[in-house]
Steps between C-alpha positions, in 0.01 A plus 500: 500500500611856449227679313554847367243728351627714219297803407561618147440868470409637164765740375416865521400644167478875464179629353502568131480858369152428362377379837648800680334731248152358557548503876588868473196564281277324753649707780435824313139395435446421869654832600275689257195310628594581862550870426165511320332353809682743730393796289134391500469415869347729758628362831273724704188336358585145606599169335208504256675768294818288503325202343331734257843634398630143456204415281541817292877449455458138394215580261700784340850354478459129421461559127802731439719276716416197289520695174843625606636146460415524130696822459824312581502269193377793292803707601725203432358473150552873439859484620584253226370731228697775332240777513545872483359744754188560292430128467552441872268787596231371265518144637506618860196720436308205359615279789388762756155518339477121497610486862229752599236316295587167662491659845156647426380169357617314813312748723181470296520120494549483878214744561269292282607181674445640849210746458331429167484652151353836604788566738746391233345745250515780755865420572580517129332840461649657811854356494590504129669843492658454843647159411648646181694756707598270787600225258745738333650604835540137608636371167776764473681415829453129435652523152779729623592274791495184292709666229757605761525142632536357149764758404694429820491127425613556144784727615611242757483219243704710257758576769529130589532404134767766446691383809482138384618595153787704645595214731496252212713734290745545786529123549558449129764773490669361811510154343652651185767681704585182691524321167754759383719453809525121489607442135749785532671330794498161328652638182791669679569200725508261204749727325724488809480119510587469131806718553601295805487165316778623269728581795433243773278199430502382864398843628236511229357169627473640854349815363236302313396334827452841657320620192253211524409614853462855376285389210273311739457821703421705188244249374333489842476880503306490171199339669355837594602855417401611852656208691730581790817323608697537820813709507686184599399331171585808295843529664575131434419561136723809488785308664478232229504773237804666658677164523461463123632850444793432734609215274526756220636800690706325767661725762378809320155449653483576872184482710378671813192364676308677778183299549299544821386162631144620568446588133561152354132402516376829352324473164576661164429433131729234349797618295509840669867507598658308212454772232658755735795273579547426131494871424781558750707222343446607141550875551698530822730198534564331163630810312773566760827303499523516878134396536307626798265424785127438495321582823164339586316595817159432655352654813162561662365852525441567870188714449316357198641142524563516124782300347788726392734347241809651345717383210804709407848493352811715519535528123514804276139607561327732255323831463154473667351701212588218260254275688203723433265451208287217362575142603646431156765768558592451868659157500573277797693202369270480200189555715372857521501666843151621415394138448625400845325799656179414317519146635499632857221747428275226365590243764471722807258770383769766517607424860838348404794729432807485275772764536829532311816656640785555256746754367805481268776320690277438804357157423136399451248401768131409483291512818170312519223538755253209489187507720436198720172353618495502879 
């Protein structure tokens, strides 16, 4: 029988911020204790002085090190209170006095436990003033350090919350933009089909079959505002759209395709090309009796490996200045150029590019650069 032993390893879990904080605090305490021993050791007088320094360091520092753990929740409580400078100074002064008093009380209690009441009384009389001063000097760096850690955590939490809110807003805006593109396309296509049924019922039937495929693509693209489709799928959709328009425009609509084979599996947001193609038809081809040519190209950038797309026509073109302004003023087939730009900014964090090339009598071309994940 083939017997196999499977060892299940527990997944690695990074230490929590709270655990890392207390490990750091413990390390600082050990470092302080070691430096205290080093400062009180006379190496020339033998190991007895070393053990004496260890004893003195432990006896002196155990109380403030333990009391320091209570300063942490105290600083957390203060951070959640809206206090002015005067109020903070007053509370910190009282806390420093309490810290010193507790330190002195711990020393006296330990002296009484180890050496008796007389030694404890002597410790109280001799160390009271000194503990008041040293307690203040120990409390201030503790409170300052803990406050810095708490402020850094709060700033980081605020930054994360702001980033999450901005990301949620961007996703919502992107979904709204995608929602604007899809109904716009459907409305215009339905108008074309209605007009076609009055002229050629058989052609309208074929067109409806194509439209059902297109509608399936549009509905699938609504599943996620950040979903990607392959260029091959997007081009199939555009070809169906152009086939419908060809039924209406006939020989007036000419097409030029330059699609690099290696780009067909590249990814892009759904319904990226269709609004640009529709814009060329509505503004560049349909108004002219002789029609015109729509050129669609796709190639791979040799350096960045980005997908470069281009949609253009040889129509009348326009003044580039007329395309500037708010999205409501610069129209692209009913969809503002600013809206299409904003879609790319939200979807690719500003790494995608949209450039327009046009002039009166020189046609209209839109170039897209879409980053690809290698």
